[in-house]
C-alpha positions as CSV (number, residue, x, y, z in Angstrom):
1,M,-135.7,206.7,-144.4
2,T,-137.3,208.8,-147.1
3,Q,-139.1,212.1,-146.6
4,Q,-142.0,211.1,-148.8
5,P,-145.5,211.6,-147.3
6,Y,-147.5,208.6,-146.3
7,D,-149.7,207.5,-149.1
8,G,-152.0,205.1,-147.2
9,G,-150.9,201.9,-148.8
10,P,-152.8,198.8,-148.0
11,Y,-153.9,200.1,-144.6
12,E,-155.7,203.1,-146.0
13,G,-159.3,203.1,-144.9
14,Y,-159.0,200.0,-142.7
15,D,-161.5,199.9,-139.9
16,P,-160.9,197.1,-137.5
17,Y,-164.5,197.3,-136.2
18,R,-166.0,197.1,-139.6
19,Q,-167.4,193.6,-140.4
20,Q,-165.6,191.9,-143.2
21,Q,-167.6,189.9,-145.8
22,P,-167.1,186.2,-145.4
23,H,-165.1,184.4,-148.1
24,Q,-166.4,181.7,-150.2
25,A,-165.7,178.1,-149.0
26,G,-162.3,177.0,-150.4
27,Q,-161.1,180.5,-151.3
28,Q,-157.7,181.6,-149.9
29,A,-157.5,184.8,-147.9
30,T,-155.3,187.5,-149.3
31,P,-152.6,189.1,-147.3
32,Q,-154.2,192.5,-147.9
33,A,-157.4,191.3,-146.0
34,W,-155.4,189.9,-143.0
35,P,-152.2,191.9,-142.4
36,A,-149.6,190.5,-140.1
37,Q,-150.2,193.3,-137.6
38,Q,-153.9,192.3,-137.1
39,G,-154.8,191.2,-133.6
40,Y,-157.9,189.3,-132.5
41,D,-161.2,189.7,-134.2
42,R,-164.6,190.1,-132.6
43,S,-165.6,186.5,-133.2
44,G,-163.7,185.3,-130.1
45,Y,-161.5,182.9,-131.9
46,G,-158.9,185.6,-132.9
47,Q,-156.8,185.6,-136.0
48,Q,-153.2,184.7,-135.0
49,P,-150.2,185.9,-137.0
50,G,-149.0,183.4,-139.5
51,H,-152.5,181.8,-139.9
52,G,-153.4,183.8,-143.0
53,Q,-153.3,180.7,-145.3
54,Q,-156.1,178.2,-145.4
55,S,-155.2,174.7,-144.5
56,G,-156.4,171.6,-146.4
57,Y,-158.8,170.5,-143.6
58,G,-161.6,172.9,-144.3
59,Q,-162.5,176.4,-143.1
60,Q,-162.6,177.2,-139.4
61,P,-163.6,180.5,-137.9
62,G,-160.6,182.7,-137.4
63,Y,-158.2,180.4,-139.4
64,G,-158.1,181.4,-143.0
65,Q,-161.5,183.2,-143.1
66,S,-162.9,186.2,-141.5
67,G,-164.2,185.8,-138.0
68,Y,-167.9,185.2,-137.8
69,D,-170.4,186.4,-135.3
70,H,-174.1,186.3,-135.1
71,A,-174.5,189.1,-137.6
72,G,-172.3,187.6,-140.3
73,Y,-173.2,183.9,-139.9
74,D,-174.4,182.3,-143.2
75,P,-175.5,178.6,-142.9
76,Q,-175.0,178.1,-146.6
77,L,-171.3,179.1,-146.4
78,T,-170.6,177.2,-143.2
79,Q,-169.1,173.8,-143.4
80,Q,-171.5,171.1,-142.1
81,W,-170.3,167.8,-140.6
82,Q,-172.4,164.7,-141.0
83,G,-171.6,161.2,-139.7
84,Q,-173.0,158.3,-137.7
85,T,-173.8,158.7,-134.1
86,W,-174.2,156.1,-131.3
87,E,-177.5,154.4,-131.0
88,T,-178.9,155.3,-127.6
89,Q,-182.0,153.2,-127.8
90,V,-180.2,149.9,-127.0
91,H,-178.9,151.1,-123.6
92,A,-180.8,150.7,-120.3
93,P,-182.5,153.9,-119.2
94,V,-180.9,155.7,-116.3
95,P,-183.0,155.5,-113.2
96,S,-184.6,158.6,-111.9
97,A,-183.8,160.4,-108.7
98,E,-186.8,158.9,-106.9
99,E,-185.6,155.4,-107.8
100,T,-182.1,155.9,-106.4
101,A,-183.1,158.0,-103.4
102,Y,-182.9,155.0,-101.0
103,L,-180.2,152.4,-101.1
104,P,-180.0,149.5,-98.6
105,A,-177.3,149.7,-95.9
106,H,-175.8,146.2,-96.8
107,G,-175.3,144.4,-100.0
108,Y,-176.6,145.3,-103.5
109,A,-180.3,145.5,-104.3
110,A,-182.3,146.4,-107.3
111,P,-183.9,149.9,-107.3
112,H,-187.1,150.0,-105.4
113,T,-190.1,150.6,-107.7
114,P,-193.8,150.2,-107.2
115,A,-193.9,147.6,-109.9
116,A,-191.2,145.6,-108.3
117,T,-193.1,145.4,-105.0
118,E,-196.5,144.8,-106.5
119,A,-195.5,141.8,-108.7
120,P,-194.3,139.5,-105.8
121,A,-197.4,140.5,-103.8
122,Q,-199.7,139.5,-106.6
123,A,-197.8,136.3,-107.2
124,A,-198.0,135.4,-103.5
125,A,-201.7,136.1,-103.5
126,S,-202.3,133.9,-106.5
127,A,-200.1,131.0,-105.2
128,P,-202.0,128.3,-103.2
129,A,-201.2,128.1,-99.5
130,T,-199.0,125.2,-98.5
131,A,-198.6,123.6,-95.1
132,G,-194.8,124.1,-94.8
133,P,-192.5,125.4,-92.0
134,A,-192.5,129.1,-91.4
135,Y,-189.1,130.6,-91.7
136,G,-188.1,133.8,-90.1
137,S,-186.6,136.8,-91.7
138,A,-183.0,136.7,-93.0
139,T,-180.2,137.9,-90.8
140,L,-176.8,139.3,-91.5
141,A,-174.9,137.0,-89.2
142,G,-176.8,133.9,-89.9
143,N,-177.5,131.1,-87.4
144,A,-174.6,130.0,-85.3
145,R,-173.6,126.4,-85.8
146,I,-174.5,124.2,-82.9
147,S,-172.7,121.1,-81.8
148,D,-174.2,117.6,-81.8
149,A,-174.4,117.7,-78.0
150,Q,-176.3,121.0,-78.1
151,R,-178.7,119.6,-80.7
152,A,-179.2,116.5,-78.6
153,R,-180.1,118.6,-75.5
154,L,-182.5,120.6,-77.6
155,E,-184.1,117.4,-78.8
156,G,-184.2,115.9,-75.3
157,R,-181.6,113.3,-75.9
158,S,-178.5,112.6,-73.9
159,P,-175.1,113.7,-75.3
160,I,-173.3,110.8,-73.5
161,I,-172.0,107.9,-75.7
162,E,-170.0,105.3,-73.8
163,P,-166.9,103.9,-75.4
164,G,-168.2,100.3,-75.6
165,M,-166.6,96.9,-75.2
166,Q,-163.6,97.3,-77.5
167,P,-162.0,100.3,-75.7
168,A,-162.9,98.6,-72.4
169,A,-161.0,95.5,-73.6
170,L,-157.9,97.7,-74.4
171,T,-158.2,99.3,-71.0
172,A,-158.3,95.9,-69.3
173,L,-155.3,94.8,-71.3
174,L,-153.2,97.8,-70.4
175,G,-154.3,97.5,-66.7
176,L,-153.2,93.9,-66.6
177,L,-149.9,94.9,-68.1
178,L,-149.4,97.5,-65.4
179,A,-150.4,94.9,-62.7
180,G,-148.0,92.3,-64.0
181,T,-145.0,94.5,-64.6
182,A,-145.4,96.2,-61.2
183,A,-144.8,92.8,-59.6
184,V,-141.6,92.5,-61.7
185,G,-140.0,95.8,-60.9
186,S,-140.0,99.6,-61.5
187,Y,-138.1,99.5,-64.7
188,A,-140.5,96.9,-66.2
189,L,-143.4,99.1,-65.2
190,V,-142.1,102.1,-67.1
191,L,-142.9,100.6,-70.6
192,P,-146.7,100.3,-70.2
193,L,-146.7,103.4,-68.1
194,V,-145.2,105.5,-70.9
195,V,-147.8,104.1,-73.3
196,L,-150.6,105.1,-70.9
197,Q,-149.2,108.6,-70.5
198,A,-148.9,109.2,-74.3
199,V,-152.4,108.0,-75.0
200,T,-153.7,110.1,-72.1
201,A,-152.2,113.3,-73.6
202,A,-153.4,112.7,-77.1
203,G,-156.9,111.6,-75.9
204,W,-157.5,114.6,-73.8
205,F,-156.7,117.1,-76.6
206,R,-159.0,115.2,-79.0
207,L,-161.7,115.0,-76.3
208,N,-161.6,118.8,-76.1
209,G,-161.9,119.2,-79.9
210,M,-158.3,120.4,-80.4
211,W,-156.7,118.3,-83.1
212,P,-154.0,118.3,-84.4
213,A,-152.4,119.9,-81.3
214,R,-148.9,118.3,-81.6
215,Q,-147.2,121.0,-79.5
216,G,-149.5,120.5,-76.6
217,I,-149.4,116.7,-76.8
218,A,-145.7,116.7,-77.0
219,L,-145.4,119.2,-74.1
220,A,-147.7,117.1,-71.8
221,F,-145.9,113.9,-72.7
222,A,-142.5,115.4,-72.1
223,G,-143.7,116.5,-68.6
224,A,-144.8,112.9,-67.9
225,L,-141.4,111.6,-69.0
226,A,-139.7,114.1,-66.8
227,A,-141.7,113.0,-63.8
228,D,-140.9,109.3,-64.6
229,V,-137.2,110.0,-64.8
230,T,-137.2,112.1,-61.6
231,L,-139.1,109.4,-59.7
232,L,-136.7,106.7,-60.8
233,V,-133.7,108.7,-59.7
234,A,-135.2,110.0,-56.4
235,G,-136.9,106.7,-55.4
236,R,-140.5,105.9,-54.2
237,E,-139.9,107.6,-50.9
238,H,-139.7,111.0,-52.7
239,A,-142.6,110.3,-55.0
240,P,-144.7,113.5,-54.0
241,A,-141.8,115.8,-54.8
242,A,-140.8,113.9,-57.9
243,I,-144.3,114.2,-59.3
244,L,-145.4,117.7,-58.2
245,G,-142.0,119.3,-59.0
246,P,-142.0,118.5,-62.8
247,L,-145.8,119.2,-62.9
248,G,-145.2,122.8,-61.6
249,V,-142.3,123.4,-63.9
250,W,-144.3,122.2,-66.9
251,I,-147.3,124.3,-66.0
252,L,-145.1,127.4,-65.8
253,L,-143.5,126.4,-69.2
254,T,-147.0,126.0,-70.7
255,L,-148.0,129.4,-69.4
256,V,-145.0,131.1,-70.9
257,L,-145.5,129.4,-74.3
258,Q,-149.2,130.5,-74.4
259,L,-148.3,134.0,-73.5
260,R,-145.9,134.2,-76.5
261,S,-148.6,132.9,-78.8
262,H,-150.1,135.3,-81.4
263,A,-153.5,133.7,-81.3
264,D,-156.7,135.3,-80.0
265,P,-157.0,135.7,-76.2
266,D,-159.9,133.2,-76.0
267,E,-158.0,130.7,-78.1
268,R,-154.9,131.1,-76.0
269,M,-156.9,130.6,-72.8
270,Y,-158.6,127.5,-74.2
271,G,-155.2,126.1,-75.3
272,L,-153.7,126.9,-71.9
273,M,-156.4,125.0,-70.0
274,A,-156.3,122.0,-72.3
275,T,-152.5,121.8,-72.1
276,V,-152.4,122.1,-68.3
277,A,-155.1,119.5,-67.9
278,A,-153.4,117.1,-70.3
279,T,-150.1,117.6,-68.5
280,A,-151.6,117.0,-65.1
281,L,-153.4,113.8,-66.2
282,A,-150.2,112.5,-67.8
283,V,-148.0,113.3,-64.9
284,I,-150.3,112.0,-62.1
285,A,-150.2,108.6,-63.9
286,T,-146.7,108.4,-62.6
287,G,-148.4,107.6,-59.3
288,Y,-148.4,103.9,-60.4
289,L,-144.6,104.1,-60.4
290,G,-144.4,105.8,-57.0
291,A,-147.0,103.7,-55.2
292,D,-146.3,100.4,-53.4
293,P,-145.9,97.6,-56.0
294,H,-148.6,95.5,-54.4
295,A,-151.0,98.5,-54.4
296,T,-150.2,99.1,-58.0
297,S,-151.0,95.5,-59.0
298,V,-154.3,95.5,-57.0
299,G,-155.4,98.9,-58.3
300,A,-154.6,98.2,-62.0
301,A,-156.3,94.8,-61.9
302,A,-159.4,96.3,-60.2
303,V,-159.7,99.0,-62.9
304,A,-159.4,96.4,-65.6
305,V,-162.3,94.4,-64.1
306,A,-164.4,97.5,-63.4
307,V,-164.2,98.8,-66.9
308,L,-165.2,95.5,-68.4
309,A,-168.2,95.2,-66.1
310,R,-169.2,98.8,-66.9
311,A,-169.3,97.9,-70.6
312,L,-171.9,95.2,-70.1
313,P,-175.4,96.0,-71.6
314,L,-177.0,96.9,-68.3
315,P,-178.8,100.0,-67.0
316,T,-176.4,102.6,-65.8
317,P,-177.1,102.3,-62.1
318,A,-176.9,98.5,-62.2
319,S,-173.7,98.7,-64.4
320,V,-172.0,101.0,-61.9
321,A,-172.9,98.8,-58.9
322,V,-171.7,95.7,-60.7
323,A,-168.5,97.4,-61.7
324,L,-167.7,98.4,-58.1
325,L,-168.5,95.0,-56.7
326,A,-166.4,93.3,-59.3
327,A,-163.5,95.7,-58.6
328,A,-163.7,95.0,-54.9
329,G,-163.6,91.2,-55.5
330,A,-160.7,91.6,-57.9
331,G,-158.9,93.6,-55.1
332,I,-159.4,90.9,-52.6
333,A,-158.2,88.2,-55.1
334,V,-155.1,90.1,-56.2
335,G,-154.4,91.3,-52.6
336,G,-154.4,87.7,-51.4
337,M,-151.7,86.9,-54.0
338,T,-149.5,89.9,-53.3
339,G,-149.7,89.9,-49.5
340,L,-152.0,93.0,-49.2
341,G,-154.9,90.7,-48.1
342,P,-158.4,92.0,-47.5
343,K,-157.2,95.5,-47.7
344,G,-157.0,95.1,-51.4
345,A,-160.8,95.3,-51.5
346,L,-160.7,99.0,-50.4
347,V,-157.9,99.8,-52.8
348,G,-159.8,98.0,-55.6
349,A,-163.1,99.8,-54.9
350,A,-161.4,103.3,-54.6
351,A,-159.5,102.7,-57.9
352,A,-162.7,101.5,-59.6
353,G,-164.6,104.6,-58.4
354,C,-162.0,106.9,-59.9
355,A,-161.8,104.8,-63.1
356,L,-165.6,105.2,-63.6
357,I,-165.3,108.9,-63.3
358,G,-162.7,108.9,-66.1
359,H,-164.9,106.6,-68.1
360,R,-167.7,109.1,-67.8
361,V,-165.6,112.0,-68.8
362,A,-164.5,110.1,-72.0
363,S,-168.2,109.5,-72.8
364,Y,-169.2,113.1,-72.7
365,D,-170.3,115.4,-75.5
366,Y,-170.7,112.9,-78.4
367,P,-167.1,111.8,-78.6
368,S,-165.7,110.4,-81.8
369,R,-164.3,106.9,-82.3
370,F,-160.8,108.2,-82.0
371,V,-161.7,109.7,-78.6
372,H,-163.1,106.3,-77.5
373,F,-159.8,104.6,-78.4
374,T,-157.6,107.1,-76.7
375,A,-159.3,109.0,-73.9
376,G,-161.8,106.1,-73.4
377,V,-158.9,103.7,-72.9
378,A,-156.5,105.9,-70.9
379,L,-158.6,108.1,-68.7
380,P,-159.9,105.3,-66.4
381,L,-156.4,104.2,-65.6
382,S,-154.9,107.7,-65.3
383,A,-157.7,108.9,-63.0
384,A,-157.2,105.9,-60.7
385,A,-153.4,106.5,-60.1
386,P,-153.8,109.1,-57.3
387,A,-156.1,106.8,-55.3
388,V,-153.7,103.8,-55.8
389,W,-150.7,105.8,-54.6
390,L,-152.6,107.4,-51.6
391,L,-154.2,104.1,-50.3
392,G,-151.1,102.1,-51.0
393,R,-149.1,104.5,-48.9
394,A,-151.7,104.6,-46.1
395,L,-152.4,100.9,-46.0
396,G,-148.8,99.6,-46.7
């Protein structure tokens, strides 16, 4: 270092608080005006070291020109930016706070304005009055769908539709097959009995509105087959145990399967009851196989005649009376051929009474054509099986 005195140099007389004159637009700043040791200016943008040269993108405060404040601002020397702006007139106006203060709890609705409420009222006042049905206010859940049977009750009509003559003819055919094969032997009786049990299981599920329900139908039919096999192995003398044993096992199996289901509790309970009822009806039809062969022939023939008489176009009380009388007469006739004698009238009348109950069940709640040709055919014969077995055992 030299011992020469300090001569001031470029920093002589520099006052950092003195306002510098702004440079002309496009003029470079000299190093003497902005030394490297200078810190931040009073404009708030601050001159940084190394920014002493002006860039080619125009003058900015604190970058290549002196900092400006309110005292040194000159609009003629300040760079002005001009360009196109967005057109705001084409956009929808933003609703005010009063218009959006209330929003409905459900759904989307237009903002409530006085004009929106006055226009429909004026239109309704100017429209002529028409004699139309008055509708209630709208609801969130809507109206629950009612069934045809409920609509019929509301209208004062009966929900009962009887199967008719064609299902009755099929029932009579199946009953005659049971009566004829029972006189031949047990193994011959199995074939029409299996058909009866299968149609009973399918018809009951369809009658309850559960279709397709293949698992339940298969389970009920399998229970009926198990009862048939057990009865053939054990013999007619063990008919009660051969029928009630498989029925109890299959009801327990049905309960376990329904408990393992992932459906709703109501649906599981409904399926459980339908499966148990279908299994019970299919299994008790095995009573034809466990009853006395003569009683089976009399009872099946009486059911065939009763169902045909019930399908005649007569008033209901007269049709029921004619069906019971015809069944008793058929019981006497078939009983005379089989050796049962006059006792066949009682067996025939009891079997016909149970068959008419099954016929009534198959006619309930506006059943479909498929129900008529399944439950309408099988339920009269299946419902008569317990009476045939019980009276055949008592009278035989």
